[in-house]
C-alpha positions as CSV (number, residue, x, y, z in Angstrom):
1,M,164.0,36.2,71.8
2,S,160.2,36.2,72.1
3,R,160.5,35.7,75.8
4,M,162.6,38.9,76.1
5,I,160.0,40.9,74.0
6,V,157.1,39.6,76.2
7,T,159.0,40.5,79.4
8,A,159.8,44.0,78.0
9,C,156.1,44.5,77.1
10,I,155.0,43.5,80.6
11,A,157.6,45.8,82.2
12,V,156.5,48.7,80.0
13,A,152.8,48.0,80.9
14,L,153.6,47.9,84.6
15,C,155.6,51.2,84.3
16,L,152.6,52.9,82.6
17,L,150.2,51.6,85.2
18,C,152.4,52.9,88.0
19,A,152.9,56.2,86.3
20,T,149.2,56.8,85.7
21,G,148.1,55.5,89.1
22,C,144.8,54.0,90.0
23,G,143.5,56.8,92.2
24,K,140.1,58.3,91.9
25,K,140.1,61.4,89.8
26,S,138.5,64.5,91.2
27,P,135.5,65.9,89.3
28,P,136.0,69.2,87.5
29,P,134.7,72.2,89.5
30,A,131.1,73.1,88.8
31,K,130.6,76.2,86.7
32,G,127.8,78.6,87.5
33,P,126.9,81.5,89.7
34,A,126.7,81.1,93.5
35,Q,127.2,77.4,93.6
36,T,129.8,77.6,96.3
37,K,129.0,76.7,99.8
38,A,129.3,79.3,102.5
39,P,131.9,78.4,105.2
40,A,130.5,76.7,108.3
41,P,130.2,79.0,111.3
42,A,132.9,78.4,113.8
43,Q,131.7,76.5,116.8
44,A,132.2,78.1,120.1
45,Q,134.7,76.2,122.1
46,E,134.0,75.4,125.7
47,P,136.8,76.7,128.0
48,T,139.0,73.9,129.5
49,K,137.9,73.0,133.0
50,T,140.4,73.0,135.8
51,P,140.3,70.7,138.8
52,A,139.0,73.6,140.8
53,D,136.1,73.9,138.4
54,Y,135.3,70.2,138.7
55,K,135.4,70.5,142.5
56,A,133.1,73.5,142.5
57,Q,130.6,71.6,140.3
58,A,130.8,68.6,142.5
59,D,130.3,70.7,145.6
60,K,127.1,72.1,144.0
61,E,125.7,68.8,142.8
62,I,126.6,66.4,145.7
63,N,125.4,66.9,149.2
64,Q,124.8,64.7,152.3
65,D,121.3,63.8,151.1
66,N,122.3,62.5,147.6
67,A,125.9,61.3,148.2
68,N,125.0,57.6,148.2
69,Q,122.9,58.0,145.0
70,E,125.7,59.8,143.2
71,L,128.1,57.1,144.3
72,D,125.8,54.4,143.0
73,K,125.5,56.2,139.7
74,L,129.3,56.4,139.4
75,Q,129.7,52.7,140.2
76,K,127.1,51.7,137.6
77,S,128.7,53.9,135.0
78,I,132.1,52.4,135.7
79,D,130.7,48.8,135.6
80,Q,129.0,49.5,132.2
81,E,132.2,51.0,130.7
82,S,134.3,48.0,131.9
83,A,131.7,45.6,130.5
84,Q,131.8,47.3,127.1
85,E,135.6,47.1,126.9
86,Q,135.5,43.4,127.4
């Protein structure tokens, strides 16, 4: 009989814990004048670049004089990224 009472008490305690939860309670809102934050200004989004935009940029930045240097930069960048992934 006492075993049934203990089991029932444990079951009730577990039900109460589940019902109340163990989550963090949010603090009550602060009272007072002008304590609210102003909304953050919207950041200007950069327009999405198309392949044509990338080609135009590459045509401006890469020429016969610096083509080998640009290729070396790209190869180093790729090597660094692959080393970081490993």
